[in-house]
C-alpha positions in Angstrom: 114.3 178.1 58.4 111.5 176.6 58.8 108.4 176.5 56.3 105.1 176.8 58.1 104.2 173.2 57.5 106.3 172.1 59.0 105.5 174.4 62.1 102.2 173.1 62.4 103.7 169.1 62.2 105.7 169.9 65.1 103.3 171.6 67.2 100.7 168.5 66.8 103.6 166.5 67.1 104.4 167.8 70.3 101.1 168.3 71.6 100.4 164.3 70.9 104.0 163.9 73.0 102.4 165.8 75.6 98.8 163.8 76.0 100.7 160.6 75.6 103.3 161.6 78.0 100.4 162.2 80.9 98.1 159.2 79.8 101.0 157.2 80.8 102.0 159.1 84.3 98.7 157.2 85.8 99.6 153.7 84.9 102.2 151.9 87.0 106.0 151.9 84.9 107.1 149.1 84.1 110.0 149.1 86.3 108.8 149.2 89.2 109.2 145.9 90.1 113.1 147.7 89.9 112.5 149.9 92.4 111.1 147.7 95.1 111.6 148.6 99.1 114.9 147.0 99.9 113.3 144.7 102.6 110.6 143.5 100.0 113.1 143.2 97.2 114.8 140.7 100.0 111.7 138.6 101.4 110.7 137.7 97.2 114.7 136.2 96.7 114.3 134.1 99.7 111.1 132.9 98.6 112.5 132.2 94.7 115.8 130.0 96.3 113.1 127.8 98.3 111.0 127.5 94.4 111.9 124.2 91.9 114.5 124.4 89.3 111.8 123.7 86.9 110.1 127.2 88.0 112.7 129.2 87.2 113.5 130.6 84.0 117.1 130.4 84.2 119.3 127.4 85.0 123.2 126.7 84.5 124.8 123.5 85.6 127.3 124.5 88.6 125.8 127.6 89.4 122.7 128.3 91.9 119.4 128.0 90.0 118.3 131.6 90.7 121.4 133.8 90.2 120.0 135.0 86.8 118.0 137.6 89.6 121.6 139.6 89.7 122.0 140.1 86.1 118.7 142.5 86.6 119.9 145.7 87.4 122.0 146.9 89.4 120.0 146.9 92.3 118.8 143.9 92.0 122.6 142.8 92.1 123.6 145.3 95.1 120.2 143.8 97.2 121.2 140.2 96.6 125.0 140.7 97.0 124.3 142.0 100.4 122.1 139.4 101.4 124.2 136.7 103.0 121.2 134.5 103.9 120.9 134.1 99.8 124.3 132.4 99.7 124.0 130.2 102.7 123.3 126.7 101.3 125.1 124.7 99.2 124.0 121.7 97.2 125.8 118.8 95.0 125.0 121.3 91.8 127.7 123.6 92.4 131.2 124.2 91.2 133.9 124.2 93.3 134.6 128.1 92.4 130.8 128.3 93.0 130.8 126.5 96.6 134.1 128.9 97.7 131.9 132.2 96.3 128.9 130.9 97.9 131.1 130.3 101.6 132.6 133.9 101.2 129.8 135.8 99.8 127.4 134.1 103.1 130.0 135.3 106.0 129.3 135.4 109.1 126.4 133.6 108.9 125.5 129.9 110.0 126.2 127.4 106.7 124.0 124.3 105.3 126.2 122.7 103.0 125.3 119.5 100.9 128.1 117.9 98.9 129.8 115.1 97.0 133.3 114.0 97.3 136.1 111.8 95.8 135.4 109.7 92.2 132.0 107.9 93.6 130.0 110.4 92.2 130.4 111.8 88.7 131.7 115.8 89.2 132.6 115.1 92.6 134.8 117.1 94.8 138.9 116.0 95.8 138.9 115.1 99.5 141.4 117.7 99.9 139.6 120.8 97.8 136.4 120.0 99.7 138.3 120.2 103.1 140.0 123.5 102.2 136.0 124.3 100.8 134.5 124.2 104.2 134.3 126.9 106.3 135.3 127.5 110.1 133.5 124.5 111.9 132.0 127.0 113.6 130.0 128.2 110.8 128.4 124.7 109.9 125.4 124.4 111.7 124.3 121.0 108.7 126.9 118.9 106.9 125.8 116.2 104.9 128.8 114.3 102.7 128.4 111.7 100.4 131.2 109.3 98.3 133.7 106.7 99.3 134.7 106.1 103.3 137.6 107.5 102.8 137.2 110.4 101.3 134.1 111.2 104.0 136.8 110.8 107.0 139.4 112.9 104.9 136.8 115.3 105.0 135.8 114.4 109.1 139.2 114.7 110.1 139.4 118.1 109.0 136.5 119.5 111.5 139.1 119.9 114.6 137.4 123.1 116.5 134.4 123.2 118.3 132.1 122.9 116.2 128.0 124.7 116.2 126.6 121.7 114.1 123.1 120.9 114.1 123.0 118.6 112.1 125.2 115.3 110.1 124.2 113.4 107.5 126.9 110.6 106.3 126.2 109.0 103.0 129.4 106.7 102.5 130.0 102.7 100.8 133.2 101.3 100.1 134.7 97.7 100.8 132.0 96.8 103.4 134.8 97.1 106.5 133.1 99.3 109.6 133.2 102.9 109.7 135.0 104.3 112.2 133.8 108.2 112.6 137.2 109.9 114.1 137.2 110.2 117.4 139.2 113.5 117.6 136.2 115.2 115.1 135.1 118.9 116.3 137.5 118.9 118.8 135.3 116.5 120.5 133.2 119.3 121.4 130.0 119.7 119.3 127.1 120.6 121.9 124.0 121.7 119.4 124.3 118.0 117.3 120.7 116.9 117.6 119.9 114.8 114.3 122.2 112.4 113.3 122.1 110.4 109.5 124.1 108.0 109.1 123.5 105.7 105.5 125.9 102.9 104.5 126.1 99.3 103.6 128.5 98.5 106.1 128.5 98.8 109.9 129.2 102.9 110.7 130.9 103.6 114.1 130.4 107.1 115.8 132.0 108.4 119.0 130.2 108.0 122.3 130.7 111.5 122.9 129.2 112.6 119.9 125.7 110.4 120.5 125.0 112.4 124.0 122.7 115.0 122.7 121.2 113.0 119.7 117.6 113.1 119.3 116.7 112.7 115.9 118.9 109.5 115.3 118.4 108.0 111.5 119.7 105.0 110.1 120.5 102.0 107.2 123.8 101.3 108.3 124.2 97.5 108.8 124.8 96.3 112.2 124.0 93.4 114.6 121.5 93.9 116.9 124.3 93.8 120.1 125.9 96.8 118.3 123.1 99.0 117.5 121.4 98.5 120.8 125.0 99.6 123.2 125.2 102.5 120.7 121.3 103.5 121.6 122.2 103.3 125.7 124.6 106.3 124.4 121.7 108.2 123.0 119.7 109.3 126.1 118.5 112.2 124.4 117.0 110.3 121.7 113.3 111.3 120.9 112.8 110.3 117.4 114.7 106.8 115.8 114.2 105.7 112.4 115.3 102.1 110.7 115.5 102.7 106.9 116.2 98.4 106.6 116.5 97.2 103.0 118.6 93.8 102.4 120.1 93.0 106.1 120.8 90.1 108.2 117.7 88.7 110.9 118.0 89.8 114.0 117.6 87.5 116.8 117.7 87.5 120.5 118.8 84.0 120.7 122.2 84.6 122.1 125.7 82.8 121.4 127.4 80.6 123.9 130.3 83.1 123.8 128.3 86.2 124.0 126.6 88.6 126.8 123.0 89.0 127.0 121.4 91.5 124.7 122.1 95.3 126.7 118.4 96.8 126.6 118.2 101.0 125.7 116.5 102.9 128.4 115.0 105.5 126.6 113.2 107.8 128.5 112.3 110.4 125.7 111.9 107.9 122.8 108.5 109.1 121.0 108.6 108.3 117.6 109.9 104.3 116.4 109.9 104.0 112.9 110.9 101.2 110.7 111.2 100.5 107.0 112.2 97.3 105.9 111.4 93.9 104.4 112.2 91.5 107.7 109.4 92.6 110.3 111.0 90.3 112.9 113.9 92.8 113.5 110.8 95.2 114.5 109.8 92.8 117.2 113.3 92.2 118.0 114.2 95.7 118.7 111.0 97.1 119.5 111.0 94.3 123.0 114.8 95.2 124.1 113.3 98.9 124.5 112.2 100.7 127.0 110.4 103.9 126.5 107.2 105.8 127.2 104.1 104.0 127.0 102.8 106.9 124.7 106.3 106.2 121.5 104.4 105.6 118.6 105.6 102.6 116.3 105.5 103.3 112.4 106.4 100.5 110.0 106.4 100.8 106.3 107.0 97.4 104.7 108.2 96.5 101.4 106.9 92.9 100.3 107.8 92.8 96.9 105.9 90.3 94.6 102.7 88.3 96.3 101.5 84.9 95.4 100.2 83.9 98.9 99.5 85.5 102.8 99.8 82.5 104.5 103.6 82.5 104.9 103.1 86.0 106.8 100.7 84.6 109.3 103.1 84.6 111.7 104.0 87.6 111.0 101.1 89.6 111.6 100.3 87.5 115.0 104.0 89.0 116.2 102.7 92.7 115.9 99.1 92.2 117.7 101.8 93.2 121.0 102.7 96.6 119.5 98.9 97.5 119.1 97.4 99.8 122.1 94.9 98.3 124.3 92.1 100.2 125.3 93.5 102.8 127.8 90.3 101.8 130.5 88.2 99.1 131.2 85.0 99.1 128.5 86.5 102.3 127.3 86.9 100.1 124.0 89.5 103.1 122.0 91.9 100.6 121.8 92.8 98.7 118.5 93.4 99.7 114.8 90.9 102.7 114.1 91.7 103.4 110.6 92.0 101.2 107.4 93.0 102.3 103.4 93.3 99.9 101.3 94.9 100.6 97.7 94.6 98.3 95.2 96.0 97.4 91.4 97.5 95.9 89.0 100.9 96.6 89.4 101.2 98.6 92.7 99.4 97.8 96.0 98.7 98.6 99.6 97.2 98.3 102.9 97.4 100.7 105.9 95.9 100.2 109.7 96.6 102.4 112.1 95.1 103.1 116.1 93.8 106.4 117.7 95.5 109.2 117.3 96.0 112.5 119.3 94.4 114.8 116.4 91.3 114.6 115.3 89.9 115.6 111.4 86.2 114.8 110.1 87.6 114.8 106.3 90.9 112.8 106.0 92.2 110.7 109.4 96.0 111.9 110.0 98.5 109.4 110.4 101.4 111.1 111.8 100.8 110.8 115.7 99.0 107.1 115.3 100.2 105.1 118.4 100.5 102.0 116.1 100.9 102.5 112.0 101.3 99.4 110.0 101.8 99.6 106.2 102.6 96.9 103.6 103.1 98.1 100.0 103.8 95.0 97.0 104.0 95.3 93.4 103.2 92.9 90.5 100.0 90.9 90.2 98.9 88.4 93.0 99.2 85.6 91.4 95.1 84.7 89.9 94.2 88.8 89.6 94.7 88.7 86.3 90.8 88.4 85.8 90.0 91.4 87.8 93.0 93.1 88.4 93.0 94.9 91.6 89.3 93.7 92.5 91.2 90.8 93.6 94.7 92.7 95.0 91.8 94.6 97.6 89.9 91.2 98.1 93.5 89.6 99.3 94.2 93.0 101.3 91.2 92.9 103.3 92.0 88.5 103.7 95.6 89.3 105.3 93.6 92.0 108.0 92.0 89.0 110.2 95.0 88.3 111.5 95.3 92.0 112.5 92.8 93.5 115.3 90.3 95.5 113.1 87.1 95.0 115.5 87.5 98.6 115.9 87.7 100.0 112.8 85.6 102.9 112.2 87.4 104.7 109.4 87.8 102.9 105.6 89.0 103.9 102.9 89.1 102.2 99.9 91.3 103.3 96.6 91.1 100.6 94.0 92.0 99.6 90.8 92.6 102.0 87.9 90.8 101.2 84.8 93.7 99.4 82.4 93.9 101.3 79.1 94.5 98.0 77.2 91.4 97.0 78.4 89.5 99.9 78.1 86.3 100.6 80.0 84.7 97.8 77.8 86.5 95.5 79.5 85.3 96.5 83.4 82.2 94.3 83.6 80.9 94.3 87.0 78.3 91.5 86.3 80.6 88.4 84.7 80.8 85.2 87.1 84.2 86.0 88.1 83.9 89.5 89.1 80.2 88.2 91.0 82.2 85.7 92.5 85.0 87.8 93.6 82.2 90.9 95.0 80.9 88.2 97.3 83.9 86.6 98.6 84.8 91.0 99.5 81.8 91.5 100.4 82.0 88.3 103.1 84.8 89.8 104.5 83.3 93.2 105.1 80.3 92.0 106.3 82.7 91.4 110.0 83.5 94.9 110.2 80.3 96.0 111.7 81.9 99.1 113.4 83.0 101.4 110.6 81.2 104.9 110.5 83.2 106.9 107.4 83.8 104.7 104.2 85.9 107.0 101.3 85.2 105.1 98.0 88.0 106.9 95.9 88.0 106.7 91.9 85.7 104.3 91.0 86.1 100.8 89.6 84.8 97.5 90.5 85.7 97.2 93.5 83.7 100.7 94.7 80.7 99.3 92.9 80.4 96.4 94.7 81.2 97.7 98.2 77.6 99.8 97.5 76.0 96.8 96.5 76.9 95.3 99.8 75.3 98.9 101.6 71.9 98.8 99.8 71.8 94.8 100.1 68.1 93.8 101.3 69.6 91.3 103.8 72.7 91.6 106.2 73.6 95.1 104.3 77.8 96.4 105.1 78.8 99.1 108.3 75.3 98.6 109.9 76.3 102.0 111.7 77.6 103.4 108.8 77.2 107.3 109.8 78.9 109.4 106.4 80.6 108.4 102.5 83.1 110.5 100.9 83.3 109.9 97.0 86.6 111.3 95.7 87.0 111.5 92.2 84.7 109.8 90.9 81.3 109.7 87.6 78.9 110.0 89.7 76.2 110.3 86.9 71.9 109.1 87.0 72.1 107.4 83.9 74.2 103.5 83.8 76.7 104.6 81.9 78.8 107.8 81.8 78.2 110.8 79.9 79.2 110.3 75.6 82.7 112.2 75.3 82.1 115.8 75.4 79.0 115.9 77.2 78.7 118.4 80.3 79.2 117.1 83.5 79.2 118.8 87.3 82.4 118.3 88.6 81.8 119.1 92.4 83.1 122.6 93.5 84.3 123.4 90.0 81.4 123.8 87.9 80.6 122.4 84.5 83.4 121.1 82.3 83.3 118.3 79.7 83.7 114.8 80.7 87.1 113.8 81.8 89.5 110.8 80.6 90.5 110.5 84.2 87.3 109.4 85.2 87.3 105.7 84.1 85.1 103.1 85.7 81.9 101.8 86.9 79.5 105.3 86.9 78.8 105.0 90.7 75.3 107.2 90.5 73.1 104.2 90.5 74.4 102.2 93.6 74.7 105.3 95.3 70.8 107.0 94.4 70.3 103.7 95.7 71.9 103.6 99.2 70.5 106.4 100.1 67.4 105.1 99.2 67.2 102.2 101.2 69.0 104.0 104.3 68.2 107.2 105.6 70.4 109.6 107.7 73.5 108.8 105.9 76.0 112.3 104.3 77.5 111.6 100.7 80.1 114.4 100.6 81.9 114.8 96.8 84.8 115.4 96.7 86.6 116.3 93.0 83.3 113.8 91.6 82.1 114.6 87.9 78.4 114.8 88.2 74.8 115.4 86.8 72.7 117.9 87.9 69.9 115.3 87.6 72.2 112.7 89.8 72.7 115.8 91.8 69.3 116.7 92.4 68.3 113.0 93.0 70.7 112.5 96.5 69.9 115.5 98.0 66.3 114.4 97.8 66.7 111.2 99.9 70.5 112.3 102.5 72.5 115.6 103.2 75.1 116.3 100.0 77.8 118.4 100.5 80.1 119.2 98.2 83.8 118.6 99.3 86.8 121.4 99.0 89.4 118.2 96.4 92.4 120.5 98.0 91.3 120.2 101.6 90.9 116.6 101.5 94.0 116.0 100.0 
């Protein structure tokens, strides 16, 4: 029997619990995420599968990166197990047991399979085990095999029935002997195969029947020019050809006495020829032996290593002139190279030029649909560049353009050196005799580019300062037809020096923030104000810049200033 005091306490406790219960009923339950509709939960799971591993809170080697979702509750687990799409991709990180489970749980959907085979890789599957793992050929839509030649061929030989394969990628290594893919694979019946990738340090030969429907062909296999042209002849539907060449013998159009003349590859649907290599002459030779539509896009990516002189490359640049588009009609003046981008630094440097494109953008000119694109990248300091870092590299880069058709450049981007930490800001002096000499030579090179209408300056530095000074020069200023200047991720201050540490400045598009160490280099504010003061009508677009209010007000009094969206620009 309860005492009166105990009864009062129970009444108070019960009232308190009811009050808390009523209050909490109006708030979202922490378990509502576990009760989402099935369709919505499935979409979330599919999104989660595509997230990078680093963003997930659970990871175990050999298992799917996202497997933790099946441990949350029974509802989530049953949802995942009833969703075959989640289990339809096998990657090299999965163990053999998990790969088999994925195959079973994804049935009857098509699968994307990427596996390592044999002892070439740590944890690679044995070739027979890999063969048993693969589902019926009709379920494989994408297959990538990596391993020694014998192991890869063992797996391919097991694909003995007609296949719905759409993409086949092979990475093979071995003794260096030519590799012949099985003639009878897929029972000679793979009507949906459109994408073929062959990566090998040796020659890889594919059956002619396998090539008939290929539209996208990527290869780094070492092969003679004669044999490569015969391969292309077997691909009448080819639309995109990508050659990944790194260490190869140079091709020559001179036929040995015992060999018949080179065949010509007639490719009426070819829209892109992409070449990555160290022997530009191979691109020139191959391109001259392909009959393709006049709208064929020719994109060249060249890694040149360390550079001591550009003189030995002059002939290579001259050979490329034949592939730069001409004017579409007499007097139209829309041919030649239209866009240029220069990146100079202490370690990595590149120049990139491309022709007119089908797409138009007022923020960042696209290059993917350029009819001609030429990209050079090299590493290591250019001889003599130690004194001025990337500024000298930029000068060398512009000098090389003299050997290309650059009279029509309208859009020029300059992303010069970043400050070397060992020098610090004090190590970058814009008025030393050596730097002034390089700046004068740079402006002399740029003076020939009278067609430039849009200028993009990235990151600041001595090169950007030098170019702006050339724009405001009293005699013969640079780029007489200039209409717009993009200033990207630079410090734009009214004073001649940057704000002291801890000072508050305004980042264009981001509001007030503290001065950041990532904006290192010369202050462009003074030079930019001088340009707009002497040249009316120029539009200034500030993208992700540190700007103080005084500099911004001064610029707005003399020019149209736009605060650009950095994310949209990138």
